[in-house]
py3Dmol code that shows the C-alpha trace and the ligand (Angstrom):
import py3Dmol

protein = """\
ATOM      1  CA  MET A   1      -4.625 -65.775 -84.607  1.00  0.00           C
ATOM      2  CA  SER A   2      -1.421 -64.123 -83.795  1.00  0.00           C
ATOM      3  CA  ALA A   3      -1.115 -60.355 -83.745  1.00  0.00           C
ATOM      4  CA  PRO A   4       1.336 -58.878 -86.123  1.00  0.00           C
ATOM      5  CA  ALA A   5       4.507 -57.637 -84.539  1.00  0.00           C
ATOM      6  CA  ASN A   6       3.938 -54.090 -83.378  1.00  0.00           C
ATOM      7  CA  PRO A   7       5.996 -51.826 -85.504  1.00  0.00           C
ATOM      8  CA  ASP A   8       6.050 -49.238 -82.711  1.00  0.00           C
ATOM      9  CA  SER A   9       7.255 -51.642 -80.079  1.00  0.00           C
ATOM     10  CA  THR A  10      10.522 -49.837 -79.684  1.00  0.00           C
ATOM     11  CA  ASP A  11       8.675 -46.539 -79.150  1.00  0.00           C
ATOM     12  CA  LEU A  12       6.460 -48.147 -76.569  1.00  0.00           C
ATOM     13  CA  ASP A  13       9.473 -49.439 -74.741  1.00  0.00           C
ATOM     14  CA  ARG A  14      10.990 -46.009 -74.700  1.00  0.00           C
ATOM     15  CA  LEU A  15       7.731 -44.504 -73.410  1.00  0.00           C
ATOM     16  CA  HIS A  16       7.577 -47.093 -70.691  1.00  0.00           C
ATOM     17  CA  ALA A  17      11.096 -46.369 -69.654  1.00  0.00           C
ATOM     18  CA  ALA A  18      10.229 -42.662 -69.406  1.00  0.00           C
ATOM     19  CA  VAL A  19       7.224 -43.350 -67.155  1.00  0.00           C
ATOM     20  CA  LYS A  20       9.323 -45.617 -64.977  1.00  0.00           C
ATOM     21  CA  ARG A  21      11.906 -42.885 -64.645  1.00  0.00           C
ATOM     22  CA  GLU A  22       9.236 -40.368 -63.639  1.00  0.00           C
ATOM     23  CA  LYS A  23       8.092 -42.729 -60.912  1.00  0.00           C
ATOM     24  CA  GLU A  24      11.555 -43.099 -59.629  1.00  0.00           C
ATOM     25  CA  ASP A  25      11.915 -39.333 -59.520  1.00  0.00           C
ATOM     26  CA  LEU A  26       8.734 -39.017 -57.452  1.00  0.00           C
ATOM     27  CA  ALA A  27       9.749 -41.601 -54.953  1.00  0.00           C
ATOM     28  CA  PRO A  28      12.043 -39.472 -52.712  1.00  0.00           C
ATOM     29  CA  GLU A  29       9.306 -36.824 -52.288  1.00  0.00           C
ATOM     30  CA  SER A  30       6.844 -39.276 -50.836  1.00  0.00           C
ATOM     31  CA  GLN A  31       9.225 -40.197 -48.042  1.00  0.00           C
ATOM     32  CA  PRO A  32       7.927 -39.225 -44.554  1.00  0.00           C
ATOM     33  CA  ALA A  33       9.146 -35.789 -43.439  1.00  0.00           C
ATOM     34  CA  PRO A  34      12.294 -36.008 -41.363  1.00  0.00           C
ATOM     35  CA  LEU A  35      11.723 -36.046 -37.602  1.00  0.00           C
ATOM     36  CA  TRP A  36      13.746 -32.889 -37.024  1.00  0.00           C
ATOM     37  CA  ALA A  37      11.376 -30.969 -39.298  1.00  0.00           C
ATOM     38  CA  ILE A  38       8.349 -32.172 -37.350  1.00  0.00           C
ATOM     39  CA  PHE A  39       9.924 -31.172 -34.050  1.00  0.00           C
ATOM     40  CA  LEU A  40      10.852 -27.775 -35.452  1.00  0.00           C
ATOM     41  CA  LEU A  41       7.257 -27.147 -36.540  1.00  0.00           C
ATOM     42  CA  MET A  42       5.961 -28.202 -33.128  1.00  0.00           C
ATOM     43  CA  LEU A  43       8.393 -25.858 -31.418  1.00  0.00           C
ATOM     44  CA  VAL A  44       7.300 -22.967 -33.623  1.00  0.00           C
ATOM     45  CA  ALA A  45       3.642 -23.733 -32.852  1.00  0.00           C
ATOM     46  CA  ILE A  46       4.274 -23.828 -29.105  1.00  0.00           C
ATOM     47  CA  VAL A  47       6.283 -20.601 -29.034  1.00  0.00           C
ATOM     48  CA  ALA A  48       3.849 -18.773 -31.312  1.00  0.00           C
ATOM     49  CA  GLY A  49       0.882 -20.091 -29.339  1.00  0.00           C
ATOM     50  CA  GLY A  50       2.417 -18.800 -26.141  1.00  0.00           C
ATOM     51  CA  GLN A  51       2.984 -15.403 -27.716  1.00  0.00           C
ATOM     52  CA  ILE A  52      -0.577 -15.146 -29.001  1.00  0.00           C
ATOM     53  CA  GLY A  53      -1.876 -16.318 -25.634  1.00  0.00           C
ATOM     54  CA  GLN A  54       0.082 -13.590 -23.896  1.00  0.00           C
ATOM     55  CA  MET A  55      -1.099 -10.878 -26.222  1.00  0.00           C
ATOM     56  CA  THR A  56      -4.748 -11.882 -26.155  1.00  0.00           C
ATOM     57  CA  GLY A  57      -5.009 -12.657 -22.489  1.00  0.00           C
ATOM     58  CA  GLY A  58      -4.425 -16.324 -21.942  1.00  0.00           C
ATOM     59  CA  TRP A  59      -6.643 -17.477 -24.792  1.00  0.00           C
ATOM     60  CA  SER A  60      -9.575 -16.173 -22.818  1.00  0.00           C
ATOM     61  CA  PHE A  61     -12.706 -15.485 -24.818  1.00  0.00           C
ATOM     62  CA  ASP A  62     -14.054 -12.635 -22.709  1.00  0.00           C
ATOM     63  CA  VAL A  63     -10.963 -10.402 -22.479  1.00  0.00           C
ATOM     64  CA  SER A  64     -12.213  -7.936 -25.038  1.00  0.00           C
ATOM     65  CA  ASN A  65     -15.816  -7.942 -23.819  1.00  0.00           C
ATOM     66  CA  PRO A  66     -16.273  -5.139 -21.260  1.00  0.00           C
ATOM     67  CA  PHE A  67     -19.768  -6.370 -20.408  1.00  0.00           C
ATOM     68  CA  SER A  68     -18.771  -9.867 -19.621  1.00  0.00           C
ATOM     69  CA  VAL A  69     -19.389 -10.852 -16.043  1.00  0.00           C
ATOM     70  CA  ALA A  70     -17.996 -14.305 -16.620  1.00  0.00           C
ATOM     71  CA  GLY A  71     -15.285 -15.034 -14.139  1.00  0.00           C
ATOM     72  CA  THR A  72     -16.292 -12.334 -11.660  1.00  0.00           C
ATOM     73  CA  GLY A  73     -16.072 -14.990  -9.004  1.00  0.00           C
ATOM     74  CA  GLY A  74     -12.320 -14.679  -9.374  1.00  0.00           C
ATOM     75  CA  ASP A  75      -9.811 -15.018 -12.116  1.00  0.00           C
ATOM     76  CA  PRO A  76     -10.152 -18.667 -13.156  1.00  0.00           C
ATOM     77  CA  ARG A  77      -7.009 -18.607 -15.257  1.00  0.00           C
ATOM     78  CA  PRO A  78      -4.188 -20.609 -13.761  1.00  0.00           C
ATOM     79  CA  GLY A  79      -1.762 -18.279 -12.048  1.00  0.00           C
ATOM     80  CA  GLY A  80      -3.923 -15.294 -12.870  1.00  0.00           C
ATOM     81  CA  GLY A  81      -3.035 -15.504 -16.541  1.00  0.00           C
ATOM     82  CA  ALA A  82      -1.355 -12.830 -18.592  1.00  0.00           C
ATOM     83  CA  ALA A  83      -4.456 -10.631 -18.694  1.00  0.00           C
ATOM     84  CA  GLY A  84      -4.926 -10.969 -14.948  1.00  0.00           C
ATOM     85  CA  ASP A  85      -1.410  -9.645 -14.486  1.00  0.00           C
ATOM     86  CA  ALA A  86      -2.060  -6.757 -16.855  1.00  0.00           C
ATOM     87  CA  LEU A  87      -4.983  -5.523 -14.735  1.00  0.00           C
ATOM     88  CA  ASP A  88      -4.108  -4.864 -11.111  1.00  0.00           C
ATOM     89  CA  PRO A  89      -6.735  -5.913  -8.533  1.00  0.00           C
ATOM     90  CA  PHE A  90      -8.160  -2.384  -8.348  1.00  0.00           C
ATOM     91  CA  ALA A  91      -8.513  -1.998 -12.126  1.00  0.00           C
ATOM     92  CA  LEU A  92     -10.059  -5.455 -12.356  1.00  0.00           C
ATOM     93  CA  ALA A  93     -12.571  -4.688  -9.579  1.00  0.00           C
ATOM     94  CA  MET A  94     -13.467  -1.379 -11.251  1.00  0.00           C
ATOM     95  CA  LYS A  95     -13.990  -3.040 -14.619  1.00  0.00           C
ATOM     96  CA  LYS A  96     -16.167  -5.799 -13.229  1.00  0.00           C
ATOM     97  CA  GLY A  97     -17.905  -3.446 -10.801  1.00  0.00           C
ATOM     98  CA  ALA A  98     -18.837  -1.145 -13.671  1.00  0.00           C
ATOM     99  CA  SER A  99     -20.714  -3.932 -15.403  1.00  0.00           C
ATOM    100  CA  GLY A 100     -22.252  -5.134 -12.122  1.00  0.00           C
ATOM    101  CA  TYR A 101     -23.479  -1.577 -11.507  1.00  0.00           C
ATOM    102  CA  SER A 102     -26.059  -2.064 -14.257  1.00  0.00           C
ATOM    103  CA  VAL A 103     -28.231  -3.528 -11.466  1.00  0.00           C
ATOM    104  CA  CYS A 104     -28.150  -0.159  -9.639  1.00  0.00           C
ATOM    105  CA  GLY A 105     -27.899   2.321 -12.494  1.00  0.00           C
ATOM    106  CA  GLY A 106     -31.599   2.242 -13.403  1.00  0.00           C
ATOM    107  CA  CYS A 107     -32.366   4.047 -10.152  1.00  0.00           C
ATOM    108  CA  HIS A 108     -29.134   5.717  -9.043  1.00  0.00           C
ATOM    109  CA  GLN A 109     -28.310   6.614 -12.684  1.00  0.00           C
ATOM    110  CA  GLY A 110     -25.215   5.974 -14.735  1.00  0.00           C
ATOM    111  CA  ASN A 111     -23.573   9.110 -13.394  1.00  0.00           C
ATOM    112  CA  GLY A 112     -24.412   8.231  -9.770  1.00  0.00           C
ATOM    113  CA  ALA A 113     -26.461  11.409  -9.362  1.00  0.00           C
ATOM    114  CA  GLY A 114     -29.758   9.639  -8.679  1.00  0.00           C
ATOM    115  CA  ILE A 115     -33.079  11.377  -9.304  1.00  0.00           C
ATOM    116  CA  PRO A 116     -34.039  14.211  -6.940  1.00  0.00           C
ATOM    117  CA  GLY A 117     -36.889  13.325  -4.606  1.00  0.00           C
ATOM    118  CA  GLN A 118     -36.889   9.714  -5.794  1.00  0.00           C
ATOM    119  CA  PHE A 119     -33.529   7.950  -5.860  1.00  0.00           C
ATOM    120  CA  PRO A 120     -30.709   9.315  -3.708  1.00  0.00           C
ATOM    121  CA  PRO A 121     -27.301  10.024  -5.255  1.00  0.00           C
ATOM    122  CA  LEU A 122     -24.307   7.741  -4.760  1.00  0.00           C
ATOM    123  CA  ALA A 123     -21.891  10.415  -6.003  1.00  0.00           C
ATOM    124  CA  GLY A 124     -20.680  12.312  -2.943  1.00  0.00           C
ATOM    125  CA  SER A 125     -22.996  10.301  -0.666  1.00  0.00           C
ATOM    126  CA  GLU A 126     -21.906   9.884   2.938  1.00  0.00           C
ATOM    127  CA  TRP A 127     -23.553   6.436   2.826  1.00  0.00           C
ATOM    128  CA  VAL A 128     -21.189   5.344   0.064  1.00  0.00           C
ATOM    129  CA  ASN A 129     -18.049   7.107   1.252  1.00  0.00           C
ATOM    130  CA  GLY A 130     -18.634   6.421   4.948  1.00  0.00           C
ATOM    131  CA  GLY A 131     -18.352   3.200   6.898  1.00  0.00           C
ATOM    132  CA  THR A 132     -18.313  -0.014   4.889  1.00  0.00           C
ATOM    133  CA  GLU A 133     -20.247  -1.733   7.721  1.00  0.00           C
ATOM    134  CA  ARG A 134     -23.254   0.430   6.838  1.00  0.00           C
ATOM    135  CA  LEU A 135     -22.771   0.424   3.067  1.00  0.00           C
ATOM    136  CA  ILE A 136     -22.593  -3.363   2.800  1.00  0.00           C
ATOM    137  CA  ARG A 137     -25.671  -3.735   5.027  1.00  0.00           C
ATOM    138  CA  VAL A 138     -27.721  -1.320   2.901  1.00  0.00           C
ATOM    139  CA  VAL A 139     -27.062  -3.204  -0.311  1.00  0.00           C
ATOM    140  CA  GLN A 140     -27.243  -6.670   1.256  1.00  0.00           C
ATOM    141  CA  HIS A 141     -30.560  -6.190   3.092  1.00  0.00           C
ATOM    142  CA  GLY A 142     -32.144  -3.066   1.602  1.00  0.00           C
ATOM    143  CA  LEU A 143     -33.235   0.191   3.218  1.00  0.00           C
ATOM    144  CA  THR A 144     -36.604   1.821   3.893  1.00  0.00           C
ATOM    145  CA  GLY A 145     -38.053   4.892   5.547  1.00  0.00           C
ATOM    146  CA  PRO A 146     -36.829   8.468   5.560  1.00  0.00           C
ATOM    147  CA  ILE A 147     -33.119   9.044   4.939  1.00  0.00           C
ATOM    148  CA  THR A 148     -30.929  12.071   4.348  1.00  0.00           C
ATOM    149  CA  VAL A 149     -28.237  12.072   1.681  1.00  0.00           C
ATOM    150  CA  LYS A 150     -26.090  15.163   1.101  1.00  0.00           C
ATOM    151  CA  GLY A 151     -28.576  17.223   3.072  1.00  0.00           C
ATOM    152  CA  ALA A 152     -31.571  16.171   0.974  1.00  0.00           C
ATOM    153  CA  GLY A 153     -34.381  14.021   2.311  1.00  0.00           C
ATOM    154  CA  PHE A 154     -35.659  10.874   0.589  1.00  0.00           C
ATOM    155  CA  ASN A 155     -38.486   8.577   1.532  1.00  0.00           C
ATOM    156  CA  THR A 156     -39.382   6.628  -1.572  1.00  0.00           C
ATOM    157  CA  PRO A 157     -42.279   4.232  -0.949  1.00  0.00           C
ATOM    158  CA  GLY A 158     -40.933   0.711  -0.607  1.00  0.00           C
ATOM    159  CA  GLY A 159     -37.411   2.031  -0.098  1.00  0.00           C
ATOM    160  CA  MET A 160     -34.625   0.004  -1.649  1.00  0.00           C
ATOM    161  CA  MET A 161     -34.859  -3.755  -2.052  1.00  0.00           C
ATOM    162  CA  PRO A 162     -31.878  -5.936  -1.065  1.00  0.00           C
ATOM    163  CA  PHE A 163     -30.336  -5.838  -4.524  1.00  0.00           C
ATOM    164  CA  GLY A 164     -26.949  -7.061  -3.365  1.00  0.00           C
ATOM    165  CA  ALA A 165     -28.290 -10.231  -1.768  1.00  0.00           C
ATOM    166  CA  ALA A 166     -28.450 -12.127  -5.049  1.00  0.00           C
ATOM    167  CA  MET A 167     -24.851 -11.315  -5.987  1.00  0.00           C
ATOM    168  CA  SER A 168     -21.798 -13.358  -5.100  1.00  0.00           C
ATOM    169  CA  SER A 169     -19.592 -11.801  -2.442  1.00  0.00           C
ATOM    170  CA  GLN A 170     -17.026 -11.031  -5.119  1.00  0.00           C
ATOM    171  CA  ASP A 171     -19.532  -9.376  -7.456  1.00  0.00           C
ATOM    172  CA  LEU A 172     -20.934  -7.244  -4.655  1.00  0.00           C
ATOM    173  CA  ALA A 173     -17.427  -6.285  -3.517  1.00  0.00           C
ATOM    174  CA  ASN A 174     -16.627  -5.188  -7.072  1.00  0.00           C
ATOM    175  CA  VAL A 175     -19.780  -3.063  -7.340  1.00  0.00           C
ATOM    176  CA  LEU A 176     -19.098  -1.408  -3.981  1.00  0.00           C
ATOM    177  CA  THR A 177     -15.469  -0.759  -4.933  1.00  0.00           C
ATOM    178  CA  PHE A 178     -16.778   0.782  -8.140  1.00  0.00           C
ATOM    179  CA  VAL A 179     -19.303   3.113  -6.468  1.00  0.00           C
ATOM    180  CA  ARG A 180     -16.753   4.134  -3.830  1.00  0.00           C
ATOM    181  CA  ASN A 181     -14.294   5.118  -6.566  1.00  0.00           C
ATOM    182  CA  SER A 182     -16.465   6.717  -9.266  1.00  0.00           C
ATOM    183  CA  TRP A 183     -17.950  10.165  -9.945  1.00  0.00           C
ATOM    184  CA  GLY A 184     -15.475  11.885  -7.649  1.00  0.00           C
ATOM    185  CA  ASN A 185     -15.812   9.359  -4.805  1.00  0.00           C
ATOM    186  CA  GLU A 186     -12.487   8.188  -3.449  1.00  0.00           C
ATOM    187  CA  GLY A 187     -12.683   5.291  -1.058  1.00  0.00           C
ATOM    188  CA  THR A 188     -10.945   2.089  -0.186  1.00  0.00           C
ATOM    189  CA  MET A 189     -11.546  -1.179  -2.005  1.00  0.00           C
ATOM    190  CA  VAL A 190     -14.183  -3.527  -0.662  1.00  0.00           C
ATOM    191  CA  THR A 191     -13.075  -7.164  -0.753  1.00  0.00           C
ATOM    192  CA  LYS A 192     -15.196 -10.277  -0.958  1.00  0.00           C
ATOM    193  CA  GLU A 193     -13.940 -11.259   2.489  1.00  0.00           C
ATOM    194  CA  MET A 194     -15.432  -8.050   3.898  1.00  0.00           C
ATOM    195  CA  VAL A 195     -18.789  -8.716   2.256  1.00  0.00           C
ATOM    196  CA  GLN A 196     -18.700 -12.301   3.489  1.00  0.00           C
ATOM    197  CA  LYS A 197     -17.940 -11.179   7.036  1.00  0.00           C
ATOM    198  CA  VAL A 198     -21.037  -8.960   7.146  1.00  0.00           C
ATOM    199  CA  ARG A 199     -23.123 -11.701   5.556  1.00  0.00           C
ATOM    200  CA  ASP A 200     -21.993 -14.167   8.206  1.00  0.00           C
ATOM    201  CA  GLU A 201     -22.686 -11.732  11.034  1.00  0.00           C
ATOM    202  CA  GLU A 202     -25.991 -10.383   9.847  1.00  0.00           C
ATOM    203  CA  LYS A 203     -28.861 -12.743   9.123  1.00  0.00           C
ATOM    204  CA  ARG A 204     -31.751 -10.428   8.420  1.00  0.00           C
ATOM    205  CA  ALA A 205     -34.905 -10.807   6.348  1.00  0.00           C
ATOM    206  CA  THR A 206     -36.185  -7.219   6.519  1.00  0.00           C
ATOM    207  CA  GLN A 207     -34.920  -3.903   5.194  1.00  0.00           C
ATOM    208  CA  TRP A 208     -32.931  -1.609   7.444  1.00  0.00           C
ATOM    209  CA  THR A 209     -33.987   1.857   8.501  1.00  0.00           C
ATOM    210  CA  ALA A 210     -31.629   4.813   8.756  1.00  0.00           C
ATOM    211  CA  ALA A 211     -31.966   4.699  12.555  1.00  0.00           C
ATOM    212  CA  ASP A 212     -31.024   0.978  12.684  1.00  0.00           C
ATOM    213  CA  LEU A 213     -27.856   1.695  10.751  1.00  0.00           C
ATOM    214  CA  GLU A 214     -26.755   4.800  12.612  1.00  0.00           C
ATOM    215  CA  PRO A 215     -24.353   2.828  14.854  1.00  0.00           C
ATOM    216  CA  PHE A 216     -22.587   1.507  11.714  1.00  0.00           C
ATOM    217  CA  ALA A 217     -22.365   4.854   9.938  1.00  0.00           C
ATOM    218  CA  GLU A 218     -18.640   5.347  10.474  1.00  0.00           C
ATOM    219  CA  LYS A 219     -17.553   1.760  11.116  1.00  0.00           C
ATOM    220  CA  ASN A 220     -15.331  -0.032   8.654  1.00  0.00           C
ATOM    221  CA  VAL A 221     -15.144  -3.767   8.119  1.00  0.00           C
ATOM    222  CA  PRO A 222     -11.484  -4.663   8.630  1.00  0.00           C
ATOM    223  CA  GLY A 223      -9.515  -5.785   5.594  1.00  0.00           C
ATOM    224  CA  ASP A 224     -10.165  -2.984   3.133  1.00  0.00           C
ATOM    225  CA  ILE A 225      -7.437  -2.112   0.664  1.00  0.00           C
ATOM    226  CA  PRO A 226      -6.314   1.331  -0.485  1.00  0.00           C
ATOM    227  CA  ALA A 227      -7.674   1.872  -3.973  1.00  0.00           C
ATOM    228  CA  GLY A 228      -5.600   2.695  -7.024  1.00  0.00           C
ATOM    229  CA  PRO A 229      -2.801   1.036  -8.928  1.00  0.00           C
ATOM    230  CA  GLY A 230      -1.001   0.620  -5.600  1.00  0.00           C
ATOM    231  CA  ALA A 231      -3.500  -2.106  -4.767  1.00  0.00           C
ATOM    232  CA  THR A 232      -1.184  -4.913  -5.674  1.00  0.00           C
ATOM    233  CA  ALA A 233      -1.808  -8.591  -5.391  1.00  0.00           C
ATOM    234  CA  ALA A 234       0.571  -8.544  -2.422  1.00  0.00           C
ATOM    235  CA  ALA A 235      -1.630  -6.052  -0.584  1.00  0.00           C
ATOM    236  CA  ALA A 236      -4.728  -8.095  -1.281  1.00  0.00           C
ATOM    237  CA  PRO A 237      -5.575 -10.754   1.266  1.00  0.00           C
ATOM    238  CA  ALA A 238      -4.774 -14.279   0.200  1.00  0.00           C
ATOM    239  CA  PRO A 239      -7.632 -15.628  -1.895  1.00  0.00           C
ATOM    240  CA  ALA A 240      -9.925 -17.541   0.393  1.00  0.00           C
ATOM    241  CA  ALA A 241     -12.694 -19.918  -0.480  1.00  0.00           C
ATOM    242  CA  LYS A 242     -16.014 -18.121  -0.651  1.00  0.00           C
TER     243      LYS A 242
END
"""
ligand_1 = """\
43
LIG
C -35.287 0.152 -7.817
C -34.425 1.301 -7.504
C -33.082 1.037 -6.841
C -32.080 0.172 -7.253
C -32.094 -0.773 -8.444
C -30.997 0.335 -6.322
N -31.327 1.272 -5.378
Fe -30.111 1.971 -3.909
N -31.652 3.094 -3.182
C -32.886 3.212 -3.755
C -33.736 4.006 -2.885
C -35.190 4.366 -3.159
C -32.955 4.358 -1.786
C -33.415 5.158 -0.565
C -34.071 4.211 0.435
C -34.795 4.959 1.529
O -35.359 6.013 1.245
O -34.814 4.464 2.674
C -31.627 3.801 -2.015
C -30.555 3.982 -1.181
C -29.256 3.530 -1.440
C -28.092 3.880 -0.661
C -28.029 4.779 0.538
C -28.273 6.215 0.154
C -27.298 6.786 -0.840
O -27.767 7.359 -1.836
O -26.072 6.656 -0.678
C -27.034 3.235 -1.250
C -25.588 3.267 -0.816
C -27.555 2.495 -2.363
N -28.905 2.697 -2.470
C -26.772 1.704 -3.209
C -27.289 0.903 -4.210
C -26.511 -0.043 -4.976
C -25.017 -0.272 -4.826
C -27.351 -0.651 -5.849
C -27.052 -1.762 -6.825
C -26.539 -2.985 -6.275
C -28.681 -0.044 -5.658
N -28.591 0.863 -4.659
C -29.789 -0.366 -6.395
C -33.298 2.678 -4.941
C -32.581 1.711 -5.669
"""
view = py3Dmol.view(width=600, height=400)
view.addModel(protein, "pdb")
view.setStyle({"model": 0}, {"cartoon": {"style": "trace"}})
view.addModel(ligand_1, "xyz")
view.setStyle({"model": 1}, {"stick": {}})
view.zoomTo()
view.show()
């Protein structure tokens, strides 16, 4: 049975032709993007990425977290990174030392004033502002028995445990730099090399007494750096393996 000739065949042909034309129109758009456009986009991404990296601190995740202690073992960013450049060594040590001080603050208090009759003050203390040989030893090995700080006597049972012993040399150096430059104290920076030197020299399992440490009271470990913005990377000793 043959179908009758379609009376609309001419219309159908015209419709077909229209669809075909549409397809042809679409064709140029589905061509791959020209290479120059791809390269341009890549260039924009690289330049913009660099800019963002610089403004946020080398894409680091902890730059805006003041409590972060990540990276206190040194700035892990290659070449120091943009944020490392923004903070000079002194400012960086103070920032990290402030968070490390949370270990000490429960006793010596956030304002460094201590608690009369119980925990001696670090603010204005001759133990903090005096020789770094003595200061590092106190925190590395602990201290017990009667001591005098700013004319006041302390003899808290048990004394002070060696709270610094568990810290890395860099962390301890930061905390000591912080206490020597806070609450009116103005001292030099303590470096991790200084802490390491005392650690190497002094193998000791028991707490010190004030009398033991008297010979170190005014002695400084060599290698300290003047504090303040003048403490440039150039003044700092070359980074050495811990
Ligand atoms: C659990 C309480 C406690 C903590 C935590 C503590 N200390 Fe002490 N600290 C003491 C006591 C008590 C003495 C006095 C010891 C004595 O009487 O022989 C002392 C003495 C000192 C001294 C010598 C005296 C003075 O006031 O200058 C320094 C320096 C010091 N501590 C620094 C630190 C640092 C730095 C930290 C943190 C890493 C710390 N302490 C953590 C209780 C503490």
